[in-house]
C-alpha positions in Angstrom: 39.1 149.0 29.1 37.8 147.4 26.1 39.7 144.5 26.3 39.2 144.0 30.0 35.5 144.1 29.2 35.5 141.7 26.3 37.7 139.5 28.5 35.0 139.4 31.3 32.3 138.8 28.9 34.1 136.0 27.4 35.1 134.4 30.6 30.9 134.2 31.6 30.0 132.9 28.4 32.7 130.3 28.6 31.6 129.5 31.9 28.3 129.3 31.8 28.4 127.2 28.3 30.4 124.7 30.1 28.6 122.1 32.1 29.3 122.0 36.1 32.1 119.2 36.6 30.5 116.7 39.1 32.5 115.4 41.6 32.7 111.6 41.7 32.9 109.5 44.7 32.6 105.9 45.6 31.2 103.8 48.4 31.3 99.9 49.1 28.4 97.8 50.7 25.9 95.1 50.2 22.9 95.2 47.8 19.8 95.6 49.7 17.0 96.3 47.4 16.8 96.9 43.5 13.6 98.9 42.5 13.7 98.6 38.6 10.6 100.7 38.6 11.9 103.7 40.5 15.5 102.9 39.1 17.2 102.8 42.4 19.3 100.5 44.3 20.1 100.5 47.8 23.1 99.7 49.6 24.0 98.7 53.0 27.5 100.5 53.9 30.0 98.6 56.4 29.0 101.5 59.1 25.2 100.1 58.9 23.8 102.9 57.2 21.7 102.4 53.7 22.6 104.6 50.8 20.1 104.7 47.7 21.5 105.5 44.3 19.7 106.4 41.3 20.7 104.5 38.4 20.1 105.5 34.4 20.8 103.6 31.0 24.0 105.1 30.9 25.0 103.5 34.2 27.8 100.5 33.7 27.5 97.3 35.7 31.2 95.8 36.2 31.5 91.9 36.5 34.9 90.4 36.2 36.5 92.2 33.7 33.5 92.7 31.7 31.0 95.8 31.3 27.2 96.0 30.5 26.1 99.0 30.2 22.3 100.1 31.0 22.2 96.5 32.9 22.0 97.3 36.4 18.7 96.3 37.0 18.5 93.3 35.0 22.0 92.0 36.2 21.4 92.7 40.6 17.7 91.3 40.5 17.4 88.7 43.0 20.8 89.4 44.2 20.3 91.0 47.2 23.5 90.4 49.5 26.0 90.8 46.4 29.0 93.4 47.6 29.6 96.1 45.3 31.6 99.3 45.1 29.2 102.0 43.6 30.9 105.1 41.8 28.4 107.7 41.9 27.6 111.6 41.8 25.3 114.0 43.8 24.9 114.4 47.7 22.2 112.9 50.3 19.0 111.7 48.8 20.2 112.8 45.1 22.9 110.6 44.1 23.3 108.9 40.9 25.3 105.7 40.1 27.8 106.2 37.4 29.1 102.5 37.4 28.5 99.5 39.6 31.3 96.8 40.3 30.0 93.4 41.5 32.6 91.9 44.2 30.6 88.7 44.8 28.9 87.4 47.9 30.3 87.4 51.6 33.7 88.2 50.4 34.5 91.7 51.2 36.4 92.8 54.6 37.4 96.3 55.8 40.4 97.2 57.6 41.0 100.7 59.0 43.9 102.7 60.2 47.0 104.8 59.4 49.0 104.6 56.6 52.6 103.2 57.6 53.8 102.5 54.2 53.3 103.0 50.5 54.9 101.6 47.3 54.1 102.8 44.2 56.0 100.7 42.3 55.0 97.7 44.0 51.3 98.5 44.4 51.2 97.9 47.9 49.7 100.0 51.0 50.6 99.2 54.6 48.3 100.2 57.5 48.3 100.1 61.3 45.3 99.3 63.4 44.3 100.8 66.6 45.4 97.6 68.0 49.0 98.1 66.9 48.6 94.8 63.9 49.8 95.8 60.5 48.3 94.8 57.1 49.5 95.4 53.5 47.2 95.5 51.0 47.6 95.1 46.8 46.3 97.6 45.0 44.6 95.9 41.9 44.5 97.8 38.3 40.7 98.4 39.5 41.2 99.7 43.1 38.8 102.6 43.4 40.5 105.5 46.3 37.7 108.0 47.5 39.6 111.1 48.6 38.0 114.1 49.7 38.2 115.8 46.3 36.9 112.6 44.7 37.6 109.3 43.0 41.1 108.2 41.8 42.4 105.3 40.2 44.9 103.1 42.6 47.6 103.4 39.9 47.2 107.3 40.3 47.2 107.1 44.1 49.8 108.2 46.2 49.2 107.1 49.8 51.0 109.3 52.3 52.2 107.9 55.4 50.0 109.2 58.5 46.6 109.5 56.6 43.9 107.7 58.1 42.1 105.1 55.5 39.5 102.2 55.7 40.1 99.3 53.1 37.6 97.2 51.6 39.4 93.9 50.4 39.1 90.6 49.4 41.5 88.0 49.9 42.7 86.4 46.9 45.7 83.3 46.6 46.8 84.7 50.3 46.8 88.1 49.6 44.8 91.2 50.6 43.5 92.7 47.4 42.1 96.5 48.0 39.1 97.3 46.0 38.2 100.5 47.6 40.2 102.9 49.6 38.4 105.6 51.5 40.1 108.5 53.4 38.3 109.1 56.6 
């Protein structure tokens, strides 16, 4: 009985000592507002909603393979209209940006449909749209996949036939390059 009680007490002590692990999600959209005083950025997503994210001095800004910690407000100031992918924790009105990736202006397109093929070795994902057309997307090194369980990197992703997704992509050298894949 003592062992059971000790084990129970140890379990409670460890559980209260560990911080809660926050689920990380991602969204893509266009920066509509940067408020340095409030430490917030607003992003209009593909469905037309505006999401507001708090940022801190620890929020990283990714720009073409360069990372600038704590530079969100200074980097994005005056860049309203820039497409970004925001990795964040929290929900509703309490979202905090972990990092922000600049994708540039007027470059991101969105395709959606059902996965019909996934080639892990070739780093490609094929989806079939509602109109019957199919498109293949290359998963880049930094592709983010937002699932119901949180964010995973493209290299760790295993898309399954029949899953419904939206793919936020750019076209580079005649190829569709996925930056964000969201499960629907």
